[in-house]
N, C-alpha and C positions, 0 to 999 in steps of 0.2 A: 439501607442495610449496613450494618457495622462490620468493619474489618480491623484487624490488628496489624499495624505497620511496624515492622522490625527494621532496625538499621544497625549494621556492624561497621564500626569506624576502625579502619586499619590503614595500611600503606599500599601504594601501588605495587610494591615488590611482592607482597603477600596476598594480594586480592584474589588471585586465581587459586591459591592454596585454600583460602577461606571458602571460596566458591565450591571447591571439590568436597570440602567437609559438609557444606550444606547439602550437596547432592547425595552424600553418603547417608544422611539422615532423612532423605526423601523430599528435600526442597529443591526441585529442579528448575523452578522459575524464579530468577532473581535478577536484579539490575545492578551493574557496577557503574558508579559515577566517580570520575576523577577529572583532573585538569591537564592531562597529558595532551599536548597539541597534536593535531593531525598534520601529516605532511600533505603536500598539494594533491598528490594522487589519491590519497584516502578521502580527502574532502570532496573531490569530484565524484568519487564513487558512492558518496552518501545519497546522491540523487534526491535532494530535498529542496523545498522552496525557501527554507530558513537557514541562513549561513551559520556555521558552527561558531559559538562564542565560548572558547575553552577557558579563558581567564589565565591566571598565573598558576603554573604547575608547582604546588607546594609539597608534592609527594604523598598527599593524603588520598584515600580512596574510601568510598562508602558502598557497602552492599545492602540493598534494600529488597525485602520480600514481604508478602502479605499472607495472612491466614484469616479464615473466617472466624468471627468472634463467636464464642460459645453462646448458645441461645438464639442464634439466627433461625428464623423459620425457613428462609430460603437459603440453601447451602450451595447454590450455584457458584461454581468457581469463576473468579474474575481475573482477567489480565494475567499478571505474573505471580499470582497468589498461589498458595498451596494449602489444601484443606488439612494436610498432615494428619490424616485419620489413623487410628490404631488398627493395623491390619488384623490383630488378634481379637479385636472387639467389634467385628462387623455387625453383630446383632444389635449392639447398643449404639453404634455410630459415634463412639467417643471421639471428641476433638481435644487435642492436647491444649493445656493452659499455657500462657506465656512463661510461667515459671518452669514448666516441664520442658518447653522448647529450648529455653535458654540453658537449662541444665544439660540437655542433650548436646547442644553446641559446645558448651564449655568442656564437657567430658571428652568429646572427640578431639578438641584442640589440645587438651592435656595429653591425650594419647599420641597425637601427631608431634608434639614437642619432644618426644623421645628420639625422633628422627630428624626433624627440621626445627630450627630455632624460631618458629613462628610466634610473634608476640600476640598475647591474648587481646582481641579487639574489645573496644568499649561497645556494649550492646544496649540499645535503648528500644523502647516500644511505646506505641500510643494507639488509642482507639480512634478510628476515623469513620465517618459516615460517607459512603461513596457519593452521596448526593452533593457533597461539598466540592468534589474534584473531578468526577467523571466527565463533566461537560465544560471544564475550565478552558479547554482549547478553543471553544466557540468564541471567546472574547476577541480573538485575533483574526477571525474569519469574517471579513466585511465584504459587501458587494463590490464588484470590480468589473471593468469592461474588458472582455477577453478578445473582442474583435470590434470593428467599427460600429456594428449595430447589435452586438450580443452582450448582454450584461448577465453575469453569474451572480445570483443572490442566494445566500443561505436562507433556509426556510424561516429562521427566527428573526431575520432582519427585514426592514421596510424597503420598498423600492426607492432607490436613490432619487434625490430631487432633480438631478440633471438628466434623467431618463426621458426620452421622447416617445410619442405614440408609435413611432416606427421601430423602436427598439424591440428586440426579442429578449424577454426576461426568462432566463433559465434558473429555476429554483432547484437547489440541491442540498441534500443532507448526507454527507459522505459517511457518517457513522464510523465504523471501524475499517471501511474500505479506503485504500489509498486513492487520492486524487481529488483536489478541489478545483483544479483547472488553472491555478496561478502559475504553474511551472512553465518555463519557456517551451518545453517540448509539447505540451498540450496546445499552446497557442500556435506553434508551427503546424501541427496536424490540422487544427481547426481552420486555419487560414487556407490551407491547401484544399481541404474538404469543401469549403464554401465556394471555391473557384470552379469545382467540377460537378457539384451536386445538381441533379435535376429531379423532377417529380417522378421519374421512372427509376431512380437509383436505388438499388438494393445494396446495403452496406454490411460488410463483415468487420467486426471489431474484435481483434485478437488481443486479449488482455484489457478488458473494459474498465477495470477499477470501479469507480463510482458511477460509470455510465455517461460521463460528461460529453464525450465525443459522439457516441451513438445518439444520445438525446438531442444534442445540438444539431446533428445532421437531420434528424427527423423534424425538429422545429424549423429548420431551414428548407424543408420541403421534400426530403428523401422519402421514398415509398416505404422502406422497411429497414430494420437493423437487426442483425444476428450477432449476439455478444457471447464471448467466451472468456473465462478467467479461471485460474487454478484455485482461487480463494472463494469459498462459498459465501463469505461475507460480501464480496464484491458482486456476486450474482444477485444476492438479496437487495443490496443497495441500488444496483442498476434498475431492477424492476420497481422498487419503491420510488426512486426518483422519477422514473417514467410515469408512474401513477400521479405523483405530485404535479407533474407538468401536463397532466391531462392527455397523455399519449394513449391513443387507442391500443389496448392490449394486443390486438391483431397485428400491429405494426412492429412490435419488438419482442424478441425472444432472448433469453439469457440462460446459459448452461455452465456448470462447473466442469471444466475439461482442459486438458493440455493438448492443444492443436497438433503438437509435434508427435504425440503418442497415441491419441485417440482420433484417428482419421475418420471414423464412422459417425462421430457425433454430429457433424454437419450434414452428411448425406442422408442420415436418418431423419433429420428434423427440418431440412430445407430443400425445396425443389429448385433445381437449376443452379446456375453459377451467379456470382456477385459482380456488380459493376465496379465497386470500389472496396478494397480491403485496406484496413488501417491497423497499424501496430505501433503503439507508443510504449515501447518496453525498454530494452537495453540493446546495445550494439551486438553483443555476443549472441543474444537470442535471435536477433533479426538476421544475422548471418546464417544461422541454422534454418530459420523460417523461410528464407529466400528460396530454399530448395523444395518447399512444400506448398507455399501459399498460392503459387501459380495454378495449381490444379483446381482451385476454388474460384478463380477469376475468369470472367469471359474474355475472349479474344477482343482486344481493344479496350480492356478494362484497366484499372489502375491499382497500384500498390503504394500506399502512402505510409512511410515509416519514419519514426522519430524516437527520441530517447537516446540519441547517438552523440557521444562526446566528439568534439572536432578531431581529436587524435585518433579516433576509431573510424572516421568517415570513409577513408580510403578502403578499409576492409569491407565495409558494408557495400560500397559502390561496386567493388570487385565481385562480391557475392551476387549482387543483383545482375550484373552483366553476364557472369558465368552461368546464371540460371535463366538467360534469354530475356531479361527485362531491358527495356530501353529507358535510360534515365532522362526524364524530361526536365527536371529542375532539382537544384540543390539549394536549400535555404538555411540561413544561419541566424541564430538569435543568442547572443552571449556566447557561451561555450558549447552550445548545442546545435545539432544539424538535423535536418529532415530531408528526405528524398521523396520525390514523386516519380514513380516509374511506370511505364506502359508495358502491358503484355501484348506484344504484336499479334495481329491476326495471322492465320495460316495461309 
């Protein structure tokens, strides 16, 4: 499918002004690229496996957006694109041409210049086939060992030569869902899970992403996994990855829900309580979750939490203790911390 890629070359000072102009003409999805370095706090908050490489800040900024190309049979909207259809021409489904879009942008900039001395950006466009770039990220996702006997392998890669017959091979295709398992927080959760999983373990995964923790638990022998995520793409990815790994559909369920807001989603779809609940999210969410998650865990069950920056660890630990959990262990990997907490019996 063909898309038209537009780029507006401006300065960091006026990037947001240009962005507001794009919104005014109906382009709400655009990306701003610059070389402004992040401070230490911002970089930690990115929560990514790939360190930021900002380069030298030369004051330049580029705004990028996409529209579907005229003539496409499939007009499904992709990523940060904008169909930019003519609202007055709904019957014909008219899509603006590049010339019309550029003229609209230039007209709005001219009007804005009466109030703000915003320089006119250099506007370029090109036609691109999404087949050339939508799977580009796969080149950097290679098989890796996430635990002593668990290898995560993308579906398009071969089993690595150093794999033994005793290794568990977890195949995964994250799609648009976050989570390939390379992040330290995922490793921390999985190592704790492996320590406590039995064949009778029922697992609750709050914020399942691509399902890597839940599926790993099932491959390690857990009886069942119940997964929640606020992103429908994560739910789809989890179920598809379970299928790829030959998980019996009866052993895993996944739902789009916010466990903090929709408390009935679990009780309606799962009988009884869970042996282990796991949440690899962020510290601020775990602090809130600590007051709710206990109602879904058996007495003597565990709450394993991660996604916690070391500077936030004390807040999470305090929240766990205040909500009647007993902290069994605190583990650290890089800048990240995980907790394994026990819900005491009555």
